[in-house]
MARTIGU-815392 format. One line per field, with one value per residue: residue in three letters; x, y, z of N, C-alpha, C in turn. Coordinates in nm, 3 decimals. Each point is the difference from the previous one (the first is absolute). Example, Ala and Ser with C-alpha at 12.3 -4.5 7.8 and 13.67 -1.06 7.14 Angstrom:
2
res	(ALA | SER);
n.east	(1.319 | -0.035);
n.north	(-0.569 | 0.105);
n.up	(0.780 | -0.072);
ca.east	(-0.089 | 0.082);
ca.north	(0.119 | 0.119);
ca.up	(0.000 | 0.006);
c.east	(0.090 | -0.077);
c.north	(0.120 | 0.109);
c.up	(0.000 | 0.073);
REM end
This chain:
237
res	(MET | ALA | ARG | ILE | GLY | VAL | SER | LEU | ASP | PRO | PHE | VAL | PRO | TYR | LEU | SER | PHE | PHE | GLU | LYS | GLU | LEU | PRO | ALA | LEU | SER | LYS | MET | LEU | GLY | ILE | LEU | GLU | MET | ASN | SER | ILE | SER | GLN | PHE | SER | VAL | SER | LEU | GLU | SER | GLY | GLU | HIS | GLY | PHE | THR | LYS | GLN | MET | ILE | ASP | VAL | ALA | ASN | LYS | ILE | THR | ASP | LYS | MET | LEU | ASN | VAL | TYR | VAL | GLU | TYR | ASN | ASP | GLU | SER | ILE | LYS | ASN | ILE | LEU | GLN | LEU | GLN | VAL | GLY | MET | VAL | THR | ILE | VAL | GLY | GLY | TYR | GLY | LYS | THR | ASN | PHE | GLN | GLN | PRO | VAL | ASN | THR | LYS | ASN | TYR | ASP | ASP | GLU | LEU | ARG | ASP | LEU | ILE | THR | GLU | PHE | SER | ALA | HIS | ASP | ILE | VAL | THR | GLY | ILE | CYS | ILE | ASP | PRO | ASN | VAL | ASP | ALA | LEU | ARG | LYS | VAL | HIS | ARG | ALA | GLY | PHE | GLU | TYR | VAL | GLU | ILE | SER | THR | LEU | SER | TYR | ALA | ALA | ALA | THR | ASP | TYR | ASN | ASP | GLU | MET | SER | GLU | LEU | HIS | LYS | ILE | ARG | GLU | ILE | ALA | ASN | MET | ALA | SER | ASN | LEU | GLY | MET | GLY | VAL | ASN | LEU | ARG | GLY | ASP | ILE | GLY | GLU | ASP | ASN | LEU | PRO | GLU | ILE | ALA | LYS | PHE | GLU | VAL | ILE | GLU | ASP | ILE | VAL | LEU | GLU | ASP | ARG | PHE | TYR | GLN | ASN | ALA | ILE | PHE | SER | GLY | PHE | ALA | LEU | THR | LEU | LYS | ASN | PHE | GLN | SER | LEU | LEU | LYS | ASP);
n.east	(2.269 | -0.064 | -0.072 | -0.113 | -0.046 | -0.110 | -0.048 | -0.063 | 0.047 | 0.048 | 0.013 | 0.024 | -0.020 | 0.068 | 0.036 | -0.100 | 0.078 | -0.125 | -0.063 | -0.107 | 0.072 | 0.021 | -0.081 | -0.058 | 0.010 | -0.046 | -0.083 | -0.021 | 0.006 | -0.076 | -0.064 | -0.004 | -0.033 | -0.075 | 0.001 | 0.050 | -0.119 | 0.075 | -0.088 | -0.098 | -0.041 | -0.037 | -0.090 | 0.043 | -0.127 | 0.038 | -0.112 | -0.056 | 0.135 | -0.020 | 0.075 | -0.098 | 0.010 | -0.134 | 0.013 | 0.090 | -0.072 | -0.096 | 0.066 | 0.034 | -0.128 | -0.024 | 0.102 | 0.095 | -0.024 | 0.104 | -0.068 | 0.022 | -0.028 | -0.067 | 0.060 | -0.087 | 0.092 | -0.085 | -0.041 | -0.114 | 0.071 | 0.090 | -0.102 | -0.067 | 0.104 | 0.020 | -0.128 | 0.070 | -0.002 | 0.084 | 0.055 | -0.065 | 0.049 | -0.058 | 0.071 | -0.115 | -0.018 | -0.073 | -0.116 | 0.054 | 0.025 | 0.098 | -0.007 | 0.111 | 0.049 | 0.000 | 0.121 | 0.072 | -0.043 | 0.123 | -0.015 | -0.110 | 0.103 | 0.029 | 0.001 | -0.119 | 0.078 | 0.092 | -0.078 | -0.045 | 0.124 | 0.022 | -0.121 | 0.029 | 0.118 | -0.066 | -0.065 | 0.126 | -0.020 | 0.023 | 0.087 | -0.087 | 0.048 | -0.104 | 0.097 | 0.001 | 0.056 | 0.027 | 0.117 | -0.058 | -0.100 | 0.090 | 0.076 | -0.111 | -0.051 | 0.123 | 0.019 | -0.117 | 0.064 | -0.063 | -0.054 | -0.106 | 0.038 | -0.120 | 0.063 | -0.056 | -0.068 | -0.090 | 0.102 | 0.063 | -0.103 | 0.001 | 0.138 | -0.016 | 0.097 | 0.063 | 0.053 | -0.120 | -0.043 | 0.099 | -0.028 | -0.129 | 0.029 | 0.077 | -0.092 | -0.088 | 0.077 | 0.025 | -0.126 | -0.041 | 0.101 | -0.025 | -0.124 | 0.026 | 0.086 | -0.114 | -0.026 | -0.074 | -0.125 | -0.015 | -0.116 | -0.073 | -0.066 | -0.094 | -0.128 | 0.041 | 0.035 | -0.053 | -0.044 | -0.017 | -0.058 | 0.018 | -0.010 | -0.096 | -0.035 | 0.073 | -0.068 | 0.123 | 0.000 | -0.090 | -0.072 | -0.094 | -0.068 | -0.065 | -0.080 | -0.068 | -0.065 | 0.119 | 0.047 | -0.086 | 0.033 | 0.127 | -0.007 | -0.071 | 0.094 | 0.114 | -0.064 | -0.013 | -0.021 | -0.068 | -0.070 | -0.011 | -0.027 | -0.083 | -0.049 | -0.016 | -0.049 | -0.053 | -0.003 | -0.019 | -0.068);
n.north	(32.273 | 0.104 | -0.072 | -0.028 | 0.045 | -0.046 | 0.111 | -0.095 | 0.083 | 0.080 | -0.132 | 0.007 | 0.137 | -0.052 | -0.065 | -0.085 | -0.061 | 0.026 | -0.110 | 0.084 | 0.043 | -0.130 | -0.020 | 0.113 | -0.051 | -0.109 | 0.069 | 0.092 | -0.097 | -0.059 | 0.116 | 0.017 | -0.131 | 0.021 | 0.099 | -0.124 | -0.005 | 0.052 | 0.092 | -0.059 | 0.119 | -0.035 | 0.075 | -0.051 | 0.005 | 0.091 | -0.005 | 0.094 | 0.013 | -0.070 | -0.109 | -0.080 | -0.081 | 0.005 | 0.135 | 0.005 | -0.088 | 0.079 | 0.112 | -0.063 | -0.036 | 0.130 | 0.051 | -0.021 | 0.129 | 0.070 | -0.035 | 0.124 | -0.046 | 0.111 | 0.002 | 0.060 | 0.053 | -0.100 | -0.047 | 0.074 | 0.101 | 0.000 | -0.014 | 0.102 | 0.066 | -0.037 | 0.032 | 0.090 | -0.063 | 0.087 | 0.051 | 0.119 | 0.053 | 0.109 | 0.036 | 0.053 | 0.143 | -0.065 | 0.038 | 0.107 | 0.129 | -0.073 | -0.036 | 0.050 | -0.116 | 0.015 | 0.059 | -0.092 | 0.055 | -0.030 | 0.119 | -0.044 | -0.060 | -0.094 | -0.076 | 0.069 | 0.072 | -0.014 | 0.010 | 0.104 | 0.034 | -0.034 | 0.066 | 0.097 | 0.002 | -0.020 | 0.101 | 0.010 | 0.111 | 0.038 | 0.083 | 0.101 | 0.130 | 0.074 | 0.072 | 0.114 | 0.074 | -0.078 | 0.052 | 0.076 | 0.024 | 0.018 | 0.063 | 0.046 | 0.012 | 0.042 | 0.065 | 0.035 | 0.006 | 0.115 | -0.077 | 0.072 | 0.102 | 0.049 | 0.081 | 0.084 | 0.018 | -0.002 | 0.020 | -0.082 | -0.082 | 0.036 | -0.008 | 0.130 | -0.001 | 0.034 | 0.084 | 0.011 | -0.004 | 0.083 | 0.070 | -0.015 | 0.025 | 0.083 | 0.030 | -0.006 | 0.058 | 0.083 | 0.002 | 0.013 | 0.080 | 0.067 | -0.013 | 0.022 | 0.092 | 0.012 | -0.028 | 0.112 | -0.060 | 0.069 | 0.048 | 0.052 | 0.093 | 0.063 | 0.002 | -0.120 | 0.091 | 0.032 | 0.100 | -0.081 | -0.095 | 0.069 | 0.091 | -0.058 | -0.029 | 0.109 | -0.009 | -0.042 | 0.048 | 0.079 | -0.077 | 0.042 | 0.067 | 0.018 | -0.028 | 0.126 | 0.107 | 0.065 | -0.128 | -0.020 | 0.127 | -0.027 | -0.113 | 0.087 | 0.086 | -0.062 | -0.060 | -0.118 | -0.064 | 0.103 | 0.015 | -0.125 | -0.007 | 0.108 | -0.049 | -0.113 | 0.074 | 0.056 | -0.130 | 0.004 | 0.114);
n.up	(1.056 | 0.055 | 0.081 | -0.058 | 0.121 | 0.026 | 0.064 | 0.057 | 0.101 | -0.103 | -0.022 | 0.139 | -0.017 | -0.102 | 0.104 | -0.011 | -0.093 | -0.050 | -0.021 | -0.029 | 0.109 | 0.037 | -0.094 | 0.048 | 0.127 | -0.029 | -0.081 | 0.105 | 0.091 | -0.091 | -0.015 | 0.133 | 0.022 | -0.109 | 0.078 | 0.041 | 0.055 | 0.095 | 0.042 | 0.076 | 0.044 | 0.125 | 0.050 | 0.119 | -0.039 | -0.079 | 0.075 | -0.064 | 0.016 | 0.107 | -0.014 | -0.004 | 0.094 | -0.022 | -0.013 | 0.096 | 0.055 | -0.043 | 0.034 | 0.109 | -0.015 | -0.035 | 0.074 | -0.084 | -0.018 | 0.034 | 0.105 | -0.007 | 0.118 | -0.005 | 0.109 | 0.073 | 0.074 | 0.012 | 0.116 | -0.030 | -0.055 | 0.103 | 0.077 | -0.078 | -0.005 | 0.116 | -0.020 | -0.075 | -0.120 | 0.058 | -0.110 | 0.014 | 0.105 | -0.022 | 0.111 | 0.018 | -0.014 | -0.087 | -0.018 | -0.064 | -0.033 | -0.053 | -0.125 | 0.031 | -0.005 | 0.133 | 0.005 | 0.057 | 0.109 | -0.043 | 0.028 | -0.043 | -0.063 | 0.077 | 0.107 | -0.004 | -0.068 | 0.082 | 0.100 | -0.063 | -0.034 | 0.123 | 0.026 | -0.083 | 0.045 | 0.118 | -0.069 | -0.012 | 0.072 | -0.117 | 0.065 | -0.005 | -0.008 | 0.001 | -0.044 | 0.077 | -0.104 | 0.107 | 0.039 | 0.096 | -0.082 | -0.095 | 0.085 | 0.043 | -0.123 | -0.033 | 0.115 | -0.030 | -0.117 | -0.032 | -0.087 | 0.006 | -0.062 | 0.027 | -0.089 | 0.094 | -0.109 | 0.108 | 0.080 | -0.074 | -0.007 | 0.131 | -0.026 | 0.031 | 0.085 | -0.108 | 0.081 | 0.049 | -0.129 | -0.034 | 0.111 | -0.016 | -0.131 | 0.047 | 0.086 | -0.103 | -0.095 | 0.100 | 0.051 | -0.124 | -0.019 | 0.104 | -0.021 | -0.127 | 0.033 | 0.072 | -0.126 | 0.008 | -0.025 | -0.108 | 0.048 | -0.098 | 0.068 | -0.074 | -0.056 | -0.058 | -0.087 | -0.126 | 0.083 | 0.109 | -0.074 | -0.110 | 0.090 | 0.063 | -0.120 | 0.010 | 0.115 | -0.013 | 0.122 | -0.060 | 0.074 | 0.077 | -0.090 | 0.109 | -0.105 | 0.009 | 0.072 | -0.016 | 0.021 | 0.106 | 0.033 | -0.030 | 0.080 | 0.077 | -0.035 | 0.040 | 0.105 | 0.074 | -0.111 | -0.058 | 0.121 | 0.010 | -0.132 | 0.022 | 0.115 | -0.060 | -0.099 | 0.105 | 0.030 | -0.136 | 0.023);
ca.east	(-0.110 | -0.109 | -0.123 | -0.124 | -0.099 | -0.126 | -0.091 | -0.133 | -0.091 | -0.099 | -0.100 | -0.091 | -0.134 | -0.074 | -0.029 | -0.057 | 0.061 | -0.091 | 0.044 | -0.011 | 0.102 | 0.139 | 0.057 | 0.056 | 0.121 | 0.077 | 0.035 | 0.089 | 0.119 | 0.058 | 0.061 | 0.116 | 0.099 | 0.058 | 0.079 | 0.127 | -0.022 | 0.085 | -0.081 | -0.125 | -0.011 | -0.129 | -0.004 | -0.090 | -0.103 | 0.043 | -0.116 | -0.084 | 0.087 | 0.073 | -0.049 | -0.030 | 0.067 | -0.061 | 0.039 | 0.136 | -0.009 | -0.057 | 0.110 | 0.105 | -0.039 | -0.003 | 0.134 | 0.124 | 0.096 | 0.025 | -0.099 | 0.058 | -0.118 | 0.034 | -0.068 | 0.045 | 0.057 | -0.079 | -0.017 | -0.099 | 0.054 | 0.103 | -0.068 | -0.071 | 0.094 | 0.058 | -0.093 | -0.007 | 0.112 | 0.047 | 0.142 | 0.068 | -0.074 | 0.065 | -0.061 | -0.021 | -0.044 | -0.135 | -0.040 | 0.000 | -0.108 | -0.016 | -0.045 | 0.130 | 0.052 | 0.097 | 0.110 | -0.010 | 0.083 | 0.082 | 0.031 | -0.096 | 0.027 | 0.135 | 0.013 | -0.113 | 0.031 | 0.092 | -0.092 | -0.087 | 0.084 | 0.012 | -0.126 | -0.016 | 0.107 | -0.046 | -0.101 | 0.062 | -0.053 | 0.097 | -0.047 | 0.036 | -0.064 | -0.005 | 0.051 | 0.059 | 0.143 | 0.059 | 0.111 | -0.023 | -0.102 | 0.059 | 0.088 | -0.080 | -0.073 | 0.103 | 0.041 | -0.115 | -0.006 | -0.082 | 0.065 | -0.028 | -0.046 | -0.069 | 0.025 | -0.115 | 0.029 | -0.106 | 0.049 | 0.059 | -0.114 | -0.078 | 0.077 | -0.041 | 0.123 | 0.100 | 0.106 | -0.060 | -0.010 | 0.138 | 0.044 | -0.074 | 0.052 | 0.139 | -0.020 | -0.042 | 0.113 | 0.099 | -0.047 | -0.003 | 0.141 | 0.035 | -0.078 | 0.057 | 0.130 | -0.025 | -0.047 | -0.145 | -0.062 | -0.046 | -0.109 | -0.048 | -0.152 | -0.065 | -0.037 | 0.088 | -0.066 | 0.086 | 0.096 | 0.115 | 0.053 | 0.135 | 0.106 | 0.026 | 0.028 | 0.137 | 0.080 | 0.026 | -0.027 | -0.146 | -0.056 | -0.136 | -0.066 | -0.139 | -0.098 | -0.122 | -0.116 | 0.027 | -0.002 | -0.142 | -0.060 | 0.033 | -0.055 | -0.145 | -0.014 | 0.085 | -0.002 | 0.107 | 0.111 | 0.069 | 0.058 | 0.119 | 0.101 | 0.049 | 0.084 | 0.119 | 0.092 | 0.064 | 0.106 | 0.110 | 0.055);
ca.north	(0.087 | -0.018 | -0.064 | 0.060 | -0.071 | 0.069 | -0.020 | -0.036 | 0.069 | 0.099 | -0.074 | -0.055 | 0.051 | -0.040 | -0.142 | -0.049 | -0.130 | -0.114 | -0.088 | 0.069 | 0.103 | -0.062 | 0.001 | 0.125 | 0.004 | -0.098 | 0.048 | 0.106 | -0.057 | -0.063 | 0.102 | 0.055 | -0.092 | -0.010 | 0.114 | 0.005 | 0.049 | -0.077 | -0.041 | 0.079 | 0.025 | 0.022 | 0.042 | -0.077 | 0.070 | 0.126 | 0.087 | -0.029 | -0.027 | -0.128 | -0.130 | -0.099 | -0.128 | -0.079 | 0.063 | -0.044 | -0.144 | -0.006 | 0.050 | -0.102 | -0.119 | 0.048 | 0.040 | -0.073 | 0.099 | 0.029 | 0.083 | 0.077 | 0.052 | 0.114 | 0.004 | 0.085 | -0.071 | -0.014 | -0.137 | -0.065 | -0.013 | -0.106 | -0.128 | -0.043 | -0.024 | -0.127 | -0.103 | -0.012 | -0.049 | 0.112 | -0.007 | 0.115 | 0.105 | 0.130 | 0.074 | 0.148 | 0.078 | 0.022 | 0.113 | 0.131 | 0.083 | -0.039 | -0.152 | -0.071 | -0.056 | 0.088 | -0.075 | -0.033 | 0.076 | -0.093 | 0.052 | -0.064 | -0.139 | -0.039 | -0.145 | -0.051 | -0.028 | -0.118 | -0.108 | -0.018 | -0.077 | -0.135 | -0.070 | -0.014 | -0.092 | -0.134 | -0.035 | 0.010 | 0.129 | 0.110 | 0.114 | 0.128 | 0.108 | 0.125 | 0.115 | 0.112 | -0.011 | 0.051 | -0.089 | -0.065 | -0.106 | -0.115 | -0.064 | -0.074 | -0.109 | -0.095 | -0.067 | -0.094 | -0.120 | -0.002 | -0.031 | 0.107 | 0.139 | 0.069 | 0.132 | 0.084 | 0.109 | 0.101 | 0.140 | 0.033 | 0.024 | 0.119 | 0.118 | 0.099 | 0.082 | -0.075 | -0.024 | -0.097 | -0.124 | -0.065 | -0.033 | -0.127 | -0.107 | -0.026 | -0.078 | -0.136 | -0.061 | -0.028 | -0.115 | -0.124 | -0.054 | -0.053 | -0.124 | -0.108 | -0.038 | -0.072 | -0.126 | 0.005 | 0.035 | 0.142 | 0.031 | 0.138 | 0.009 | 0.126 | 0.102 | 0.006 | 0.014 | 0.009 | 0.123 | -0.015 | -0.128 | -0.008 | 0.041 | -0.096 | -0.121 | 0.007 | -0.049 | -0.141 | -0.103 | -0.018 | -0.131 | 0.020 | 0.128 | -0.040 | 0.102 | -0.002 | 0.068 | 0.068 | -0.101 | -0.029 | 0.118 | -0.007 | -0.121 | 0.019 | 0.059 | -0.071 | -0.141 | -0.057 | -0.051 | 0.113 | 0.078 | -0.078 | 0.019 | 0.132 | 0.000 | -0.087 | 0.068 | 0.101 | -0.065 | -0.034 | 0.125);
ca.up	(-0.022 | 0.091 | -0.047 | 0.045 | 0.072 | -0.004 | 0.114 | -0.032 | 0.097 | -0.056 | -0.074 | 0.096 | -0.001 | -0.115 | 0.012 | 0.125 | 0.016 | -0.018 | -0.116 | -0.120 | -0.010 | -0.008 | -0.140 | -0.028 | 0.070 | -0.064 | -0.123 | 0.024 | 0.044 | -0.112 | -0.088 | 0.070 | 0.004 | -0.139 | -0.027 | 0.088 | 0.140 | 0.086 | 0.130 | 0.028 | 0.144 | 0.054 | 0.140 | 0.080 | 0.086 | 0.052 | -0.028 | -0.125 | -0.108 | 0.007 | -0.029 | 0.117 | -0.009 | -0.111 | -0.122 | -0.019 | -0.035 | -0.140 | -0.079 | 0.007 | -0.081 | -0.134 | -0.050 | 0.054 | 0.029 | 0.140 | 0.066 | 0.123 | 0.082 | 0.088 | 0.129 | 0.110 | 0.107 | 0.122 | 0.032 | -0.083 | -0.137 | -0.007 | 0.028 | -0.121 | -0.104 | 0.025 | -0.033 | -0.148 | -0.069 | -0.089 | -0.020 | 0.049 | 0.085 | 0.021 | 0.102 | -0.040 | 0.102 | -0.014 | -0.098 | 0.060 | -0.064 | -0.143 | -0.025 | -0.006 | 0.127 | 0.056 | 0.058 | 0.137 | 0.091 | 0.074 | 0.132 | 0.092 | 0.024 | 0.032 | -0.009 | -0.062 | -0.143 | -0.004 | 0.040 | -0.123 | -0.096 | 0.049 | -0.024 | -0.144 | -0.056 | 0.028 | -0.101 | -0.142 | -0.067 | -0.029 | 0.067 | -0.047 | 0.080 | -0.076 | 0.077 | -0.074 | -0.024 | 0.124 | 0.039 | 0.132 | -0.022 | -0.072 | 0.091 | 0.094 | -0.063 | -0.036 | 0.124 | 0.033 | -0.082 | -0.122 | -0.129 | -0.105 | 0.041 | -0.107 | 0.023 | -0.045 | -0.099 | 0.005 | 0.007 | -0.132 | -0.103 | 0.040 | -0.002 | -0.100 | -0.032 | -0.065 | 0.098 | 0.088 | -0.080 | -0.023 | 0.139 | 0.036 | -0.087 | 0.055 | 0.123 | -0.041 | -0.056 | 0.104 | 0.085 | -0.082 | -0.010 | 0.128 | 0.021 | -0.091 | 0.056 | 0.123 | -0.036 | -0.002 | -0.127 | 0.002 | -0.088 | 0.020 | -0.014 | 0.055 | -0.096 | -0.112 | -0.133 | -0.115 | 0.008 | 0.087 | -0.015 | -0.070 | 0.086 | 0.106 | -0.069 | -0.034 | 0.117 | -0.039 | 0.111 | 0.011 | -0.056 | -0.046 | 0.022 | 0.017 | -0.054 | 0.078 | -0.059 | -0.131 | -0.113 | -0.027 | -0.068 | -0.144 | -0.064 | -0.027 | -0.129 | -0.109 | 0.012 | 0.084 | -0.076 | -0.060 | 0.104 | 0.048 | -0.101 | 0.015 | 0.120 | -0.014 | -0.093 | 0.077 | 0.072 | -0.083 | -0.050);
c.east	(-0.115 | -0.124 | -0.124 | -0.084 | -0.131 | -0.076 | -0.148 | -0.103 | -0.098 | -0.106 | -0.111 | -0.140 | -0.091 | -0.034 | -0.070 | 0.045 | -0.100 | 0.035 | 0.000 | 0.110 | 0.132 | 0.049 | 0.067 | 0.144 | 0.107 | 0.057 | 0.110 | 0.137 | 0.072 | 0.071 | 0.125 | 0.117 | 0.071 | 0.097 | 0.112 | -0.005 | 0.076 | -0.072 | -0.119 | -0.003 | -0.152 | 0.010 | -0.110 | -0.086 | 0.058 | -0.108 | -0.064 | 0.087 | 0.045 | -0.074 | -0.040 | 0.092 | -0.050 | 0.040 | 0.147 | 0.009 | -0.037 | 0.111 | 0.114 | -0.025 | 0.004 | 0.126 | 0.112 | 0.108 | 0.022 | -0.117 | 0.062 | -0.108 | 0.054 | -0.086 | 0.046 | 0.049 | -0.097 | -0.035 | -0.100 | 0.043 | 0.103 | -0.066 | -0.063 | 0.105 | 0.069 | -0.091 | -0.013 | 0.133 | 0.048 | 0.146 | 0.079 | -0.093 | 0.083 | -0.081 | -0.013 | -0.055 | -0.148 | -0.031 | -0.002 | -0.123 | -0.016 | -0.040 | 0.124 | 0.053 | 0.117 | 0.126 | -0.012 | 0.085 | 0.070 | 0.034 | -0.097 | 0.031 | 0.142 | 0.008 | -0.116 | 0.022 | 0.077 | -0.097 | -0.097 | 0.071 | 0.004 | -0.119 | -0.031 | 0.093 | -0.043 | -0.110 | 0.051 | -0.060 | 0.113 | -0.048 | 0.055 | -0.060 | 0.020 | 0.062 | 0.023 | 0.142 | 0.079 | 0.100 | -0.033 | -0.107 | 0.055 | 0.088 | -0.090 | -0.061 | 0.101 | 0.041 | -0.115 | -0.006 | -0.081 | 0.083 | -0.018 | -0.036 | -0.073 | 0.005 | -0.122 | 0.043 | -0.098 | 0.050 | 0.064 | -0.112 | -0.075 | 0.072 | -0.046 | 0.118 | 0.108 | 0.111 | -0.047 | -0.008 | 0.134 | 0.055 | -0.068 | 0.059 | 0.138 | -0.018 | -0.042 | 0.117 | 0.102 | -0.046 | -0.010 | 0.133 | 0.043 | -0.066 | 0.058 | 0.134 | -0.003 | -0.061 | -0.153 | -0.043 | -0.071 | -0.115 | -0.045 | -0.153 | -0.038 | -0.027 | 0.091 | -0.080 | 0.103 | 0.098 | 0.122 | 0.064 | 0.140 | 0.115 | 0.032 | 0.032 | 0.152 | 0.093 | 0.018 | -0.032 | -0.147 | -0.046 | -0.140 | -0.045 | -0.155 | -0.091 | -0.136 | -0.100 | 0.029 | 0.006 | -0.141 | -0.074 | 0.033 | -0.070 | -0.147 | -0.019 | 0.076 | -0.009 | 0.125 | 0.120 | 0.092 | 0.070 | 0.127 | 0.113 | 0.068 | 0.100 | 0.128 | 0.107 | 0.079 | 0.114 | 0.128 | 0.065 | 0.125);
c.north	(-0.026 | -0.065 | 0.072 | -0.092 | 0.075 | -0.027 | -0.028 | 0.080 | 0.087 | -0.081 | -0.051 | 0.062 | -0.044 | -0.155 | -0.029 | -0.135 | -0.109 | -0.076 | 0.071 | 0.095 | -0.063 | -0.006 | 0.133 | 0.016 | -0.092 | 0.057 | 0.111 | -0.061 | -0.072 | 0.100 | 0.055 | -0.100 | -0.024 | 0.115 | 0.015 | 0.072 | -0.091 | -0.042 | 0.079 | 0.027 | 0.032 | 0.038 | -0.086 | 0.087 | 0.130 | 0.106 | -0.035 | -0.039 | -0.143 | -0.127 | -0.074 | -0.121 | -0.088 | 0.051 | -0.038 | -0.142 | -0.015 | 0.044 | -0.102 | -0.109 | 0.039 | 0.015 | -0.086 | 0.106 | 0.019 | 0.092 | 0.061 | 0.065 | 0.106 | -0.002 | 0.107 | -0.087 | 0.006 | -0.144 | -0.071 | -0.027 | -0.121 | -0.136 | -0.040 | -0.042 | -0.144 | -0.118 | -0.017 | -0.052 | 0.113 | -0.010 | 0.111 | 0.090 | 0.131 | 0.082 | 0.152 | 0.066 | 0.034 | 0.116 | 0.125 | 0.073 | -0.030 | -0.151 | -0.085 | -0.049 | 0.090 | -0.084 | -0.021 | 0.103 | -0.092 | 0.046 | -0.064 | -0.141 | -0.034 | -0.152 | -0.068 | -0.043 | -0.133 | -0.124 | -0.038 | -0.077 | -0.144 | -0.081 | -0.015 | -0.108 | -0.148 | -0.053 | 0.014 | 0.117 | 0.096 | 0.127 | 0.128 | 0.105 | 0.132 | 0.117 | 0.120 | -0.011 | 0.071 | -0.103 | -0.076 | -0.106 | -0.116 | -0.077 | -0.090 | -0.121 | -0.108 | -0.078 | -0.098 | -0.125 | 0.004 | -0.034 | 0.104 | 0.126 | 0.067 | 0.154 | 0.081 | 0.109 | 0.106 | 0.149 | 0.038 | 0.030 | 0.130 | 0.129 | 0.091 | 0.092 | -0.090 | -0.038 | -0.106 | -0.136 | -0.068 | -0.046 | -0.134 | -0.112 | -0.038 | -0.088 | -0.149 | -0.079 | -0.040 | -0.120 | -0.127 | -0.063 | -0.055 | -0.130 | -0.105 | -0.040 | -0.081 | -0.144 | -0.007 | 0.018 | 0.137 | 0.006 | 0.149 | 0.002 | 0.136 | 0.097 | 0.012 | -0.004 | 0.008 | 0.113 | -0.029 | -0.140 | -0.008 | 0.044 | -0.109 | -0.132 | -0.013 | -0.068 | -0.156 | -0.101 | -0.030 | -0.132 | 0.035 | 0.133 | -0.022 | 0.115 | -0.014 | 0.077 | 0.062 | -0.094 | -0.032 | 0.108 | -0.004 | -0.116 | 0.018 | 0.053 | -0.072 | -0.147 | -0.051 | -0.026 | 0.109 | 0.090 | -0.076 | 0.013 | 0.128 | 0.009 | -0.082 | 0.069 | 0.106 | -0.048 | -0.017 | 0.134 | 0.051);
c.up	(0.094 | -0.073 | 0.045 | 0.077 | 0.001 | 0.124 | -0.049 | 0.075 | -0.081 | -0.078 | 0.094 | -0.015 | -0.115 | -0.001 | 0.141 | 0.037 | 0.018 | -0.125 | -0.131 | -0.027 | -0.036 | -0.148 | -0.031 | 0.067 | -0.080 | -0.137 | 0.019 | 0.035 | -0.121 | -0.093 | 0.066 | -0.011 | -0.131 | -0.028 | 0.104 | 0.130 | 0.096 | 0.126 | 0.005 | 0.150 | 0.029 | 0.142 | 0.068 | 0.094 | 0.055 | -0.037 | -0.127 | -0.118 | -0.004 | -0.043 | 0.124 | -0.020 | -0.111 | -0.136 | -0.035 | -0.035 | -0.144 | -0.100 | -0.012 | -0.099 | -0.145 | -0.063 | 0.059 | 0.033 | 0.154 | 0.050 | 0.120 | 0.073 | 0.093 | 0.131 | 0.096 | 0.120 | 0.124 | 0.015 | -0.091 | -0.146 | -0.006 | 0.023 | -0.130 | -0.119 | 0.022 | -0.031 | -0.155 | -0.046 | -0.108 | -0.004 | 0.061 | 0.075 | 0.009 | 0.105 | -0.040 | 0.114 | -0.012 | -0.104 | 0.080 | -0.063 | -0.150 | -0.013 | 0.016 | 0.134 | 0.050 | 0.055 | 0.143 | 0.080 | 0.093 | 0.142 | 0.102 | 0.038 | 0.030 | -0.018 | -0.068 | -0.147 | -0.012 | 0.031 | -0.124 | -0.103 | 0.036 | -0.027 | -0.149 | -0.057 | 0.033 | -0.090 | -0.136 | -0.084 | -0.021 | 0.055 | -0.053 | 0.090 | -0.070 | 0.091 | -0.087 | -0.034 | 0.107 | 0.047 | 0.127 | -0.014 | -0.070 | 0.096 | 0.100 | -0.062 | -0.050 | 0.116 | 0.045 | -0.083 | -0.125 | -0.128 | -0.107 | 0.073 | -0.113 | 0.037 | -0.050 | -0.091 | 0.013 | 0.009 | -0.128 | -0.089 | 0.036 | -0.013 | -0.116 | -0.049 | -0.056 | 0.095 | 0.100 | -0.056 | -0.006 | 0.134 | 0.032 | -0.085 | 0.047 | 0.126 | -0.036 | -0.048 | 0.108 | 0.078 | -0.085 | -0.017 | 0.133 | 0.030 | -0.082 | 0.063 | 0.129 | -0.038 | -0.006 | -0.140 | 0.010 | -0.098 | 0.034 | -0.018 | 0.058 | -0.112 | -0.118 | -0.135 | -0.103 | 0.005 | 0.088 | -0.010 | -0.059 | 0.093 | 0.107 | -0.062 | -0.034 | 0.109 | -0.025 | 0.111 | 0.024 | -0.064 | -0.053 | 0.029 | -0.013 | -0.044 | 0.066 | -0.081 | -0.136 | -0.109 | -0.036 | -0.071 | -0.147 | -0.069 | -0.038 | -0.147 | -0.119 | 0.006 | 0.068 | -0.092 | -0.052 | 0.115 | 0.053 | -0.099 | 0.010 | 0.125 | -0.022 | -0.091 | 0.075 | 0.083 | -0.082 | -0.061 | 0.070);
REM end
């Protein structure tokens, strides 16, 4: 059964990370951890949405959970991430017109991805990359040596026509199964809410489904604990 991971990015605007704010972050992480959260993800300095190196260091000290740090593929981001003690890094394509991290356009990269894996492996960092549900993209990132693939569900979540929704769902299932058969771990992320979580949670090869804005929107009205309980129950239906 798929597990739930939570992105901490939407929480950033509500914290200045001064000393007086840390108890609030610590309390939130404590609530999330008590409810079987498998991982926390944060973005490293991706515009106004991102964490600084100092913020990531703070989060690392507060929680024992896997901290999956999202970075765009550029020299400065890679240099910064190698200075931190993180368990996992997922390469993303940055923010588009939405608040959500975009998949990587793998057509822009060739041998660079393989070189990147070598560098991360030397620092004992688990590597993942966010892609669209696309066979060519999966083939390239597998050959590069990534251990995890994170399949973007943005197109699926944005579909307004039922046929388009089912088509996107089929693509996600196909790529997820292919990645698993290749020995890669499989995560999902991208505008996932209570309406679309049950369908994608049925895919047996999925490890983590990362919740973002829509989880926090629900939590504002229902509280973290109850919202997590509701989302967790959807995984079992």
